[in-house]
Structure formats: C-alpha cells, structure tokens
C-alpha positions as CSV (number, residue, x, y, z in Angstrom):
1,L,18.3,-22.3,9.7
2,F,21.9,-23.0,10.6
3,K,21.5,-21.2,13.9
4,V,18.6,-23.5,14.8
5,C,20.1,-26.8,13.5
6,S,23.6,-26.4,14.8
7,P,22.8,-26.7,18.6
8,N,20.8,-29.7,17.7
9,P,22.7,-32.2,15.7
10,K,19.7,-34.3,15.0
11,L,18.3,-31.6,12.8
12,C,21.3,-31.9,10.5
13,D,20.2,-35.6,9.7
14,D,18.0,-35.5,6.6
15,A,15.5,-38.1,7.8
16,Y,15.1,-36.4,11.2
17,L,14.7,-32.9,9.4
18,R,12.2,-34.4,7.1
19,G,10.2,-35.8,10.1
20,R,10.2,-32.4,11.8
21,L,9.0,-30.8,8.5
22,Q,6.2,-33.2,8.4
23,D,5.3,-32.4,12.0
24,V,5.0,-28.6,11.0
25,A,3.0,-29.5,7.9
26,T,0.6,-31.6,9.9
27,A,0.3,-29.0,12.7
28,T,-0.3,-26.2,10.4
29,R,-2.5,-28.3,8.0
30,Q,-0.2,-27.7,5.0
31,D,1.6,-29.8,2.6
32,I,5.4,-30.2,2.8
33,P,6.4,-27.4,0.3
34,C,4.2,-24.9,2.4
35,A,5.9,-26.1,5.5
36,V,9.3,-25.5,4.0
37,Q,8.3,-22.0,3.1
38,L,7.0,-21.5,6.8
39,V,10.3,-22.8,8.2
40,A,12.3,-20.8,5.8
41,R,10.8,-17.6,7.2
42,V,10.7,-18.8,10.8
43,P,13.4,-21.6,11.3
44,T,12.6,-21.9,15.1
45,L,9.4,-23.7,14.1
46,L,11.6,-26.8,13.8
47,S,12.3,-26.7,17.5
48,Y,8.7,-27.0,18.6
49,S,7.0,-30.3,19.3
50,P,3.8,-31.1,17.4
51,A,2.0,-30.8,20.6
52,T,3.3,-27.3,21.1
53,L,2.3,-26.1,17.7
54,A,-1.0,-27.7,18.1
55,T,-1.5,-25.7,21.4
56,K,-0.5,-22.5,19.7
57,I,-3.0,-23.0,16.8
58,A,-5.8,-24.0,19.3
59,T,-5.2,-20.8,21.2
60,L,-5.5,-18.7,18.1
61,E,-8.6,-20.5,17.1
62,E,-10.2,-20.1,20.5
63,Y,-9.9,-16.4,20.8
64,L,-10.0,-15.4,17.1
65,I,-13.4,-17.0,16.2
66,G,-14.3,-16.5,12.6
67,V,-10.6,-15.9,11.5
68,D,-9.1,-18.2,9.0
69,I,-6.2,-19.2,11.4
70,I,-4.2,-21.2,8.9
71,K,-4.3,-18.4,6.2
72,L,-3.2,-15.9,9.0
73,I,-0.3,-18.1,9.9
74,K,0.7,-18.4,6.2
75,R,0.8,-14.5,6.2
76,Q,2.6,-14.1,9.5
77,P,4.1,-17.4,10.6
78,T,6.2,-15.5,13.3
79,L,2.9,-15.7,15.4
80,L,3.8,-19.3,16.1
81,S,7.2,-18.2,17.7
82,R,5.2,-16.0,20.2
83,D,3.9,-16.8,23.8
84,L,0.5,-17.1,22.5
85,E,-1.1,-19.0,25.3
86,F,-0.6,-16.1,27.9
87,S,-0.5,-13.0,25.7
88,V,-3.3,-13.5,23.1
89,P,-6.2,-13.4,25.5
90,E,-5.2,-10.1,27.0
91,K,-4.5,-8.4,23.8
92,V,-7.8,-9.6,22.3
93,R,-9.5,-8.1,25.3
94,I,-7.9,-4.8,25.0
95,L,-8.9,-4.6,21.2
96,Y,-12.5,-5.8,22.0
97,D,-12.8,-3.1,24.8
98,F,-11.7,-0.5,22.3
99,F,-13.7,-1.6,19.2
100,G,-16.6,-2.7,21.2
101,D,-17.5,-5.4,18.6
102,D,-16.2,-8.8,17.9
103,Q,-16.3,-8.5,14.1
104,A,-14.4,-5.3,14.2
105,T,-11.8,-6.8,16.5
106,V,-11.3,-9.9,14.3
107,K,-11.1,-7.8,11.2
108,A,-8.4,-5.5,12.7
109,I,-6.3,-8.6,13.7
110,E,-7.0,-10.3,10.2
111,R,-5.7,-7.1,8.5
112,Q,-2.8,-6.5,11.0
113,P,-1.6,-9.8,12.6
114,A,1.4,-7.9,14.1
115,L,-1.0,-6.3,16.5
116,L,-0.5,-9.6,18.5
117,F,3.2,-8.8,18.7
118,M,2.7,-5.7,20.7
119,G,2.9,-5.8,24.4
120,P,-0.4,-5.3,26.2
121,N,0.6,-2.0,27.7
122,S,2.0,-0.7,24.4
123,L,-1.2,-1.7,22.5
124,E,-3.4,0.0,25.1
125,D,-1.3,3.2,25.0
126,R,-1.1,3.3,21.2
127,L,-4.9,3.0,20.9
128,K,-5.4,5.8,23.4
129,G,-2.8,7.9,21.9
130,H,-3.8,7.5,18.3
131,S,-7.4,8.1,19.3
132,K,-6.5,11.6,20.6
133,I,-4.7,12.6,17.4
134,L,-7.6,11.2,15.3
135,R,-10.2,13.0,17.4
136,V,-8.4,16.3,16.9
137,A,-8.2,15.7,13.0
138,L,-11.7,14.5,12.6
139,K,-13.3,17.1,14.7
140,E,-13.0,19.7,11.7
141,V,-15.3,17.5,9.6
142,G,-17.7,16.4,12.3
143,G,-16.1,13.1,13.1
144,T,-17.2,11.1,16.0
145,D,-15.7,8.4,18.2
146,A,-17.3,5.8,16.0
147,D,-15.4,7.2,13.1
148,I,-12.1,6.8,15.1
149,R,-12.9,3.2,15.7
150,L,-13.8,2.7,12.0
151,V,-10.5,4.2,10.9
152,L,-8.3,2.1,13.1
153,S,-10.3,-1.1,12.4
154,R,-10.1,-0.6,8.5
155,A,-6.4,0.6,8.8
156,P,-5.0,-1.1,11.9
157,S,-1.5,-0.9,10.5
158,L,-1.6,2.7,11.7
159,L,-1.2,1.4,15.2
160,S,2.4,0.4,14.3
161,Y,3.1,4.2,13.5
162,E,4.7,6.4,16.1
163,A,2.4,9.2,17.2
164,N,4.7,11.8,15.2
165,T,4.4,9.8,12.1
166,L,0.6,9.6,12.1
167,R,0.5,13.6,12.9
168,A,2.8,14.2,10.0
169,N,0.6,12.0,7.6
170,I,-2.5,14.0,8.6
171,R,-0.7,17.3,8.3
172,M,0.4,16.5,4.8
173,W,-3.2,15.9,3.8
174,N,-4.1,19.3,5.2
175,D,-1.3,20.8,3.3
176,V,-2.7,19.4,-0.1
177,L,-6.4,19.8,0.8
178,P,-6.7,22.5,3.5
179,G,-9.3,21.7,6.0
180,A,-10.8,18.9,3.8
181,G,-8.4,16.0,3.8
182,A,-10.0,14.3,6.7
183,R,-13.2,14.1,4.6
184,I,-11.5,11.8,2.2
185,W,-9.3,9.5,4.4
186,R,-12.2,9.2,6.8
187,K,-14.1,7.2,3.9
188,M,-10.9,5.1,3.1
189,P,-8.6,5.1,6.1
190,T,-5.9,3.1,4.2
191,L,-5.1,6.2,2.4
192,L,-3.4,7.6,5.5
193,Q,-0.9,4.8,5.1
194,M,0.2,5.9,1.7
195,D,3.1,8.2,0.8
196,M,1.8,11.8,0.2
197,D,4.9,13.2,-1.5
198,A,5.6,10.4,-3.9
199,N,2.0,8.9,-4.4
200,L,-1.0,10.6,-3.3
201,G,0.2,14.3,-3.9
202,P,0.8,13.9,-7.6
203,K,-2.4,12.0,-8.0
204,I,-4.4,14.8,-6.5
205,R,-2.6,17.5,-8.4
206,I,-3.2,15.7,-11.6
207,L,-6.9,15.4,-11.0
208,R,-6.9,19.1,-10.1
209,N,-5.3,20.1,-13.3
210,I,-7.6,17.8,-15.4
211,L,-10.9,18.6,-13.7
212,T,-10.5,22.4,-13.9
213,H,-14.3,22.7,-14.1
214,L,-14.5,21.8,-10.5
215,D,-13.7,24.3,-7.7
216,A,-11.8,23.1,-4.7
217,S,-15.0,22.2,-2.8
218,D,-16.4,20.1,-5.7
219,L,-13.0,18.3,-6.1
220,V,-13.1,17.3,-2.6
221,S,-16.7,16.0,-3.0
222,F,-15.6,14.1,-6.0
223,L,-12.8,12.5,-4.0
224,E,-14.9,11.9,-1.1
225,S,-17.4,10.0,-3.1
226,N,-14.6,8.2,-5.0
227,P,-11.8,7.8,-2.5
228,S,-10.6,4.5,-4.0
229,F,-9.5,6.4,-7.2
230,L,-6.5,7.6,-5.2
231,A,-5.5,4.0,-4.5
232,Y,-5.2,3.1,-8.2
233,S,-1.7,2.7,-9.7
234,K,0.4,5.5,-10.8
235,E,0.4,4.0,-14.2
236,R,-3.3,4.6,-14.7
237,F,-2.7,8.3,-13.6
238,T,0.1,8.4,-16.3
239,R,-2.5,7.3,-19.0
240,L,-5.0,10.0,-17.6
241,S,-2.3,12.8,-18.0
242,F,-1.7,11.5,-21.5
243,E,-5.3,11.6,-22.3
244,S,-5.9,15.1,-20.9
245,E,-3.4,16.6,-23.3
246,S,-5.4,15.8,-26.4
247,R,-9.0,16.3,-25.2
248,K,-10.8,17.8,-22.1
249,L,-11.7,15.3,-19.6
250,D,-14.8,15.3,-17.3
251,C,-15.5,13.1,-14.2
252,S,-17.0,10.3,-16.2
253,C,-13.8,10.2,-18.5
254,V,-11.6,10.1,-15.4
255,R,-13.6,7.3,-13.9
256,K,-13.6,5.3,-17.1
257,T,-9.6,5.5,-17.6
258,L,-9.1,4.7,-13.9
259,Q,-11.5,1.8,-13.6
260,A,-12.2,0.4,-17.1
261,D,-8.9,-1.1,-18.3
262,R,-7.1,-4.1,-16.5
263,G,-3.9,-3.4,-18.1
264,L,-1.9,-1.3,-20.7
265,A,-3.0,-3.5,-23.7
266,S,-6.6,-3.1,-22.8
267,W,-6.3,0.7,-22.4
268,L,-4.5,0.9,-25.8
269,S,-7.3,-1.1,-27.4
270,R,-10.0,0.8,-25.9
271,T,-8.6,4.3,-26.7
272,G,-7.2,3.4,-30.1
273,C,-3.8,5.0,-29.1
274,S,-0.9,3.9,-31.0
275,T,2.1,2.5,-29.4
276,E,4.2,4.9,-31.2
277,I,2.6,8.0,-30.0
278,F,2.3,6.8,-26.3
279,G,5.8,5.6,-26.3
280,D,7.3,8.8,-27.6
281,W,5.3,10.8,-25.2
282,L,6.6,8.6,-22.1
283,A,10.2,8.7,-23.5
284,T,10.0,12.5,-24.0
285,R,8.9,13.0,-20.3
286,L,11.5,10.6,-19.0
287,T,14.2,12.3,-21.2
288,A,13.2,15.7,-19.8
289,L,13.7,14.3,-16.3
290,R,17.0,12.7,-17.1
291,S,18.5,15.9,-18.4
292,T,17.3,17.7,-15.3
293,I,18.8,15.2,-12.8
294,K,21.9,15.0,-14.8
295,S,22.3,11.3,-14.1
296,D,20.9,8.0,-15.2
297,G,21.1,6.8,-11.6
298,A,17.8,7.9,-10.3
299,L,16.2,6.3,-13.4
300,G,17.8,3.1,-12.9
301,T,19.1,0.6,-15.6
302,D,15.8,-1.1,-16.5
303,L,15.1,1.3,-19.4
304,P,14.9,0.4,-23.1
305,R,18.3,1.1,-24.6
306,R,16.6,3.4,-27.2
307,L,15.6,5.8,-24.6
308,K,19.2,6.4,-24.0
309,T,20.2,6.6,-27.6
310,G,17.1,8.5,-29.2
311,L,13.5,7.7,-30.0
312,G,12.6,5.0,-32.4
313,A,9.9,4.4,-35.0
314,S,8.0,2.0,-32.8
315,W,7.7,0.7,-29.3
316,S,6.7,-2.8,-28.3
317,V,4.1,-3.2,-25.6
318,K,6.7,-4.7,-23.3
319,E,8.8,-1.6,-23.7
320,L,5.8,0.6,-23.0
321,Q,5.0,-1.3,-19.9
322,M,8.6,-0.8,-18.8
323,L,8.5,3.0,-19.6
324,E,5.1,3.4,-18.0
325,K,6.2,1.7,-14.9
326,K,9.2,4.0,-14.5
327,H,7.2,7.1,-15.4
328,G,4.8,6.1,-12.5
329,R,7.7,5.5,-10.2
330,M,9.0,9.1,-11.0
331,L,5.7,10.7,-11.3
332,S,6.3,13.4,-8.6
333,E,9.6,14.3,-10.2
334,I,8.2,14.4,-13.6
335,E,5.3,16.6,-12.6
336,L,7.6,19.2,-11.3
337,V,9.8,19.2,-14.5
338,M,6.7,19.5,-16.7
339,L,5.4,22.4,-14.6
340,R,8.7,24.1,-14.7
341,Q,9.0,23.8,-18.4
342,S,5.4,25.0,-18.9
343,F,6.3,28.1,-16.7
344,E,9.4,28.7,-18.8
345,V,7.3,28.7,-22.0
346,D,4.8,31.0,-20.4
347,L,7.6,33.5,-19.4
348,K,9.0,33.5,-23.1
349,S,5.6,34.2,-24.5
350,L,5.3,37.2,-22.3
351,E,8.6,38.6,-23.5
C-alpha cells in the first residue's frame, strides 16, 4: 500500500483515500469493509479511476456470461489489475475452442480464475501438451478426448502444472494402483491435484488393510464408485483405523464412518467410544512416532502437555481434536511406524 500511495501524495490524505475506497466499493458493488479487503490484497486498485474499474468489470461480464463476476473478483481481485479489455476475449476463445461448450468454459474459469492470467500462447500450449499426457494415461482405461476435456474442465488448476508435474502425479497413481489409477481420477479429476505421498497414499493403504475381503480389482471398483471417499479428511481416516482395530469393517461401515459424522463429537456419540480410549490410542501412536523421529520438532508444539509427560486418565474433546489433527497431519509417517512395529512383533513370534 505504501508503494502505491507514496508516488501519489493525495492518497496519503485520509479524506481522499476514503473517497478512492468508496470508488472501489461502488465499482465492485461491495461495501467499504469488503473494498478495504480487496485493496489490501491488490493495492493498485486505488490507482484506477471508477470508469476504468467499471470497464474492466463490464468486459468480464460480457465474455463470461453466467459467471458471478463480483464473486469471482472477491476470490481473485488481481483480475482487475490485468489488461482485461484486450486479453480476455482471446483467452475465452481459446478455452471455448478446446472445450467446445460455453458451460464447460465458464465453469473452468470459475474454478480457476488464474487461467485468465496466462498468456494466450502459453494457455494454448498447455492445453495441447496436457491433452497429450492425459490421452496416454487414459488410453489404458478406454478414455476418450471427451474424458480429457472433462478432466481439465473439472480440475482446471492442472493447467497451472508443468508437464513433468502432471506426469509425476499420474505415475504415482499407477504406483499405488497399477494400471487402474486412471479409472478413479477420471471420475473425480481433482484427486490428481492432491498429494499422493502424504494424503492419498495412506488413505488407499488404510482402505486396503481394512477391506481385506476385497481383491485388488474389487477395491478399485469400490473406489471408482466412491472416488469422493479419498477427498475426506485424514481425521476421518484416523477414526476408521481406530474402529478397524476393534472390529471387522465392511464397505457399508467404511461408508458410514467417512460420511455420517460432521465432527469428532458426533462420531464419539454415534459409536459410543470413550474419550479416554480414543485419546490414549492417539497418544500412543503419536508417542511411537515421536520416539522414532527422536525429536518433537516434526510434531510441532501444538500438542497437549500430557502427551509429553505421560498419558492421563481422561482427555477433553478439545485435546482429542488437537491430537486427531496432528495424527492426520502425520498419517503417512505413523502408518509406516505401525507397520514396522507389527513386522517386528511378527519376527519375534517366529523366533
């Protein structure tokens, strides 16, 4: 804000500054507090006249029919700092030529306004290059060009990825589910944007360990029918792991645990699980990880003090939420520690 105001002494005057904020508020159809938030993110808005702002918004409304432009601006106010009058028409044309449909084009821009920041040539090259990569990946599962357009329409942020990043994400899916990963992310393309090592991988392995009655093909079919399960929080998968240690879970049980409860308190109430048992289970697993990494640094400092000094008789829901969140954040590491401990137990039993 100082960089914008200092070359223009008038902006340092309170009355003048209030007037410019009112101009931004009027042009963007917001109240003053919302205008302040926009300016805080894009201070250069103060340097535009009301007429200039109105022209930029009118351009967006002309070419993005059906889009809530004001909502789009609130999400991405930097749009107003771009040369919209000359660049938007060309970029919308490129996207329409690719998707072949007004609604798909509009949805892609709504989901990823940053598409309008890319140069026309870069946008065109990225669409062509990513289409080739996706065509190869989807060929194994009978995918078509329509599937490619659907993937990029539903997950347009993939267009911000370098080609090697997209290839790496697809390759990691194939590593976890050889020859079948595309069947799942084709149904829910946003899964391609999620971290496989820290997020999706542990979730898939947890489901594989729980649903032992399903063979590899049946597990893929289950995930293909329910791809949104993998988008649920790691905290919910933590509860799923806990439940699986006391009873055998089938697909309907997995579905209920992932979908039925809005939060920890709801899950505790539905399952009748005591805070003491669940808290000690979480604490034991985090303590095992702590002893393995030989440091509290990776676990952070936002843990109940009792975890560092020993288990207590009871845990508050707030403490459980803290433990569960930390457990979810470290799910991949904890999973490996538990697997190693289980392996060591098996070896001792053989001796």
